[in-house]
N, C-alpha and C positions, 0 to 999 in steps of 0.2 A: 025810253029805250033808244040807244044810239044805233043808227043804221050802219051795219058793217059795209054796205055798198057805198054809203056816203063817205065814210072815212077813206076807203081805198080810192074812190074816184077823186076825192079832194087832194089826196097826196099825189096821185098820178098826174093830176093837172099841173102840179108844181115841178115834179122831177122826171116825169115820163113813166110809161108803163113798165119798162124793164128795171126801174130802180125801186119798185115796190113789190115785195114778195110775200106770199102767204106763208104761214108757218109750215105747211105741208111741203112747199117748194124749198123751204130753208133746209129741211132734213136735219142731219147731225152736224152741221157746220159750226154750231155754237158750243165750244167746250164748256163743260160744267152744267149745261142744260138750262133752258128758260124756266122750267118748272121749279128749280131751286131758287129762283129770284123773285117770283111773284106769288101772290096768294091764290090766284085763279088763272092758270095758263090758258085755258080754253076761251077766256074772254078777250084775249089779244087777237086783233084782226090781222096784223101784218107787221113787217119790218120794212123801213124805208131807208134808202141809201142816198142822201144828197151828195153832190160832187163839189159843191162850193159852199162857203160860209153864207152867202146870200140865199141860196136855196134852203139851207138849214134854218136860217132866220125866218123865211117865209113859212116853212113847215110849223115852227113853233108859234108863229103868229096865228096860223090857221087853228092850231090846237087851242090856243088861248081864246080865240073868238068863239070856238065851239065847246069849250070846257072839256077837252079830251086829255086826260092824264097820259103821260108818256114816260118811257124808261130809256134814257140815253145809255149807249154802250159803244165800245170800240170794236174789237174783234171777239169779245166775249170771254177772254181768258180768265177773268175774275168776276164773271157775271153772277156766279153763285154766292159771292161774298155779300155780306150785309143783310139787312132785314128783308122781309117779303113785301115787295111793292104792291100797293092796293089799287084795284080797279083800273089797271093800266089798259089803255085802248090800243096802243101800238108801240113798237120799239123803234128807236131812232139811232141808227148806227153812223159813226163818223169814219168807218173803215175806208171810204172812198175820198175822204179829205186827207190825202196822203202825200202832199207835195213838200219837198224841202224848199223853203222860200228863200232863205239867205244864210249862207255860212260865211261869216266874217272871220276868217282864220287869223288875221292880224289882231283883231280885237278879242279873239277867243270867245265868240258867241255864235249861237245857231238859232235860227227861227224856222219852225216847221209847223205844218198843220197837225191837228190833234190825232188824226187817224194814221199817221205814218208809223210803219213798223219800227219798233225800238231797235231791233237787231239790225235791220237794214240801215237805219240812221247811223248806228255805231260803226258799221262797216264803211259807210261813206266818209265819216269823220276820220276814220283810221288812215285813210289815204293821205291826210294832212297831218298825221301823227297826233291827233287830238281825240278826246272822248268825253262823253257825259259820265260823270263819276257816280253811276248808279248800277246796282246789280240785283234787280228785283226778282222775286219768284215769277216763273213763267216769262222771263225776259225775252225768250226766243219767239213768243207768240204775242206779247203785249204791244199795245200802241202807246205812244207818248202820252196822250191824254188820259188813258186808263191808268197809267202809273201815277200821274198827278192826282187823279180822282180818288185813288185808293191809298195814296201816300206810301209808296213802296220804295225804300232806299236800298236796303240790303246791307251787306257786311261793310261796304265801302263808306258807310256813314261814319265809321270811327275816325277816318282821316278827313273826309270832305264835307261832312254834315249831311242833313236830310234833304228831301225834295224841296222844302220851303227855302232852304239856304241857297239853292242853285237857280231858282226861277227868277228871271228878270222882267218878263212881260207876259201878258196873257190877253187873248181875245176870246170872248164868250158871248153866248146869246142868252138874254134874260128870259124869264118865263112869259113875258109879253111879246117876245120876238125881236126886241131891240138888240142890236149888235153893239157890244161894249168893248173898249180897249183900255188897258191899264198897264203902267210900266213902260218899258221901251226895249231897245235893242243894244243898249250900252250898259256896262257894269255899274256906272256911277249915276244912272238915272234915278231920281228920287221924286219925280212928279206924281202927284195924285195919291189916292189911297192904295195900299198894297193889297189889291184884290187877288193877286197870285197866291199869297199866303192863305187868304180866306177860303178860296176854292180848293186848295190842296187838302185832300182827305175828306171832301164833302160828299163823296159818292153820288155826284150828279144831282144833288138836291137843291143847289143854289143857282145853277146855270149849266149850259151845255158848252163845254170848251171846244173852240174851233182852231185856235192857234196858240203856240207857246214859244217863248224865247228863253234859252238856257245859257248859263255860263259854261265854258269848256275848260278842260285841263289837258296838258301835254301828256301823251303816252309815255310811260317811264322807259328809261334806257334798259333797265333790267328789273326782274321780279324774283322773289324767293318766298316759298311757302314752307313752314315748319310746323310739325305736329308734336305735341308733348302730352304724355299720358302718365298718370300716377295718382297718388293719394290726394284727397281733397285739400289737406293742409298745404301740401307742396304746390298744388295748382293755385291756391289762393295767394301764396307768396309770389308765384310767378306773375299772376295778374296784377298784384300790387306794384311790382316793379315796372311792368309794361304800361300801366295806366298813369303812374306818377313819376317814373324814372326818366332818364335821359334818352331812352330809345324812342324812335318815332315810327311805329308800325302803321301800316295802311289799314289793316283789319285785324281784329282780335275776337275770336268767337269761342265761347265755351260750349262744348258738345257733350250730349249724353252718351253713355257707353254704347259702342257698337256702330256708330254712324260711320266712322272711318277706320276703327280698329278691328282687327280680325277676331278678337275674343270679347264679344259683348257680355258673356257670362262673368267676366272678371269684375264687373260693376264699377270699373274705374272710368272716370270722365276724362276728357281731353281738352286741350286748348290748341286751336288752329290759328297760326299767326302768319301774316303776309307783310313783306317789306317791298316798297317801290322806290325807285330812285336811281342815282348813279351807281354804277357797278361796284366801285370801291366802298361806298357808304353801305350798300346793301350787304356786301360780304362782311364788312366789319361788324355791323349790327347783328348779323346772323351768328358770328363767332362769339360775340359777347352773350347772346342769349343762350347759345349752346353751353357756354361755361357756367352760366347760372343754373341751367337745367341739370347739369352734372352735379353741382353742389346740392341740388334739391332731390337728387336720385330719381329723376324723371326719365322715362323712356322717350327716345327721340326718333323722328322720321322726317325725311325731306324728299323733295321731288326735283328733278332736273328742270331747267328752264323750259324745255320743250314740253314737259308734262305739267307745268305749273298750274294750268287752269283745271286740271283733273280733279283735285280734292274739292274745289269750290263747286264745281258742277255736280260732283257726287253728293255733297251735302244738300244742295238745292233739290236734287232728285229725290231725296228721302221724303221731302214734303210735297213735291209735285206729282210723282209717279202714282201714288195711291188714288189720285183724283182724275187721272187722265181718261180713264174709260169706265169709271165707276158710275153706276146708275143709283144715285142717292135717293131716288123715289121708290126703288124696289123695297119690298117688305123683307128686309134682311135682319137676322137676329143681332148682328153686330153693327155698331155705329162707327163710321170713319169721320173724324173731326179734325179740322184745322183751326188753330187759335193763334192770335197774336197776344203777347203778354209783356208786362214790364215789371221790374223790381229795382230796388236801389242797387247800383253797380257794386258798391262795397259789400253787399250781402249776396252776390250772385251765386257763389259756390254753395253756401248753406241753403239758400232758397231752392236752388235747382235740385239739390239732394232731397229736400223735403218733398218737392213736387214728384220726383221719381219714386220715392218711398210710398207716397199717397196713392199714386197710380198703380203701383205694384200690389198694394194691399187690396185694391179693387179688381185685380186681375186685368188691368188695362195695359195694352202696349203703349209706351210713351217714348217719343223722340223729341229732343229739344236742341235748338240752335239759339244761343243767347249772345247777342252782340255786347261784349263785356264793357265797352266804354260808355254805352248809352243805357244799358240795362234792358233793352228791348229785344224781343226774340220771337221765334216761331215755335209752336208746340203742336205735335201730332199725337192724336189719341185714337185708339181702336179698342172697342170692347162692347159689352152687353148694352144694347140700346136702352133697355129698361132701367139701367143703372146710370146712364150717361148724365142725366140732370144732376144727380147727387155728386158724381165725380167732378163735374165742372164747377158746381157750387163750392165744393171743398177746395179745389185748386185755386179758384178765384179768391177765396178767403185767405189762402196762403200768400198770394200775390199782394192783396190789399193790406195785409199785416206788415208788408215791407213798403208801404206807400206806393204800391203799384196797381196793376189792373190786369184783367184777362177778358179779351173779346173773342167771341166765337165768329170766325169768318165763314167757314164752310161746314155744313153738317146735314144729315138727313132732314127731309122736309118735316117729318113728325117731331123731330127734336127742335127745329127752329120755331115751330108753332107752340112749343111748351116751355120755352126758356127765354130769359132776358139775354139777348145776344151780346149786348154791350156792357152791362153791369156797371153803368156809369154812376159814380158817387161824388162827383165834383159839384161845385157851386155855380157853374156857368150855364146850366140848362136854360134858365129864364132868358139869359142873353142870347143863347143859340136860337131859342124859339122866336125871339123878336127879330133876329136877323133873317130867319126863314120867312117870317111874315112880311118883312120888307122886300125880300128878293122874290118870293113866290107866294103871294097872298092867297091864291086859289088852289095851292097845293097840287100843281100839275106836273112838277118835275120829281120823278122818283119818289112818289108819296109813300111814307112809312119805311123808307130804306135806312134811315139814320137813327140816332139815339132817341129812345122813347117815342118812336113813331114820327119823327120829323121828316 
């Protein structure tokens, strides 16, 4: 039996008394709730806040020496995502590792600690007319390290690529407490193994990220957002032109009925398009897209440049707001579920319609945002908890029939305990298990959080 006093005293000897809090002292400061992230919340003794990478490495070394499993996190905005961590002794937060280490504006790179606020970092970069081309869910609350650990790119992936495409360097702490660096602070650095890509999306199971270097992009001179609503056939033709034609949109999202349109009962889906760039180019591309939409008999809507961010924030809020204050541990008759899914891009309209029809047949509320270029998207479900497993299984089957997937990110605890959250059917699990064994042989980092209990 692990002594709770020993854990707390050991951690305080490293970081000081004020940097180790009991869960009762923590209160409601962790969005999503600790209970949704672990199998037994009352077994967790405390949360520790190191202020330097060296302190964090000492903490992990101590945990390794004593065989104390731990759960890394940033500010907890996505703490409820992933599997239920098993036998966790304490939480390890990077929230106080929040320094901007180096902004090389001329080289268009930035290096920052993992706990830095993503929103604050973007605001700082904007002073030099630069930005990190990501727009993840809960971006106003997330840390840079948390975005990498959960692989959240957002709609801008269409133009700029995913998280793995932007990372240049990483520093992290191994399960034995060793501090490791890989990559560098320049775009053309190719030294060593690309551990940045490996740790991206690993949910803290391979190492605790302490520092990251990202490539940057210039803020555009102007932006324009356009919304098109109409029949499935017309939207598919519009998407085909956007994805393979001469236009160069920054983001192209296929939306389920009612997310931005005033009449969700119409059943018509929409396509939300964004252009970035020089004013003349953005204006010309918008006019060409309007002409195509007219030929396809699509309804059109646009926003002024001052209002340009509104539709994208509104879309994200459809998937964020239901989880802001929801107690997923309460015995509620309805389940509120957030999923990530993928389908073949050229089948996106047909598959989305099938998903909506399946959810409607089961009397489940369903909202979908699908990034049309990659075929990846967010799916929100709300309905009878007793039928949720069957609904998720049916929707997962639809996605897999299009060579895709469906992963449950956030759901009530009882549902998480009774369903395969990941639904992984690929052939790489044996390799993933070997990597986990190599990086964390004693299963101390986020045990059971990843695919099939990794």
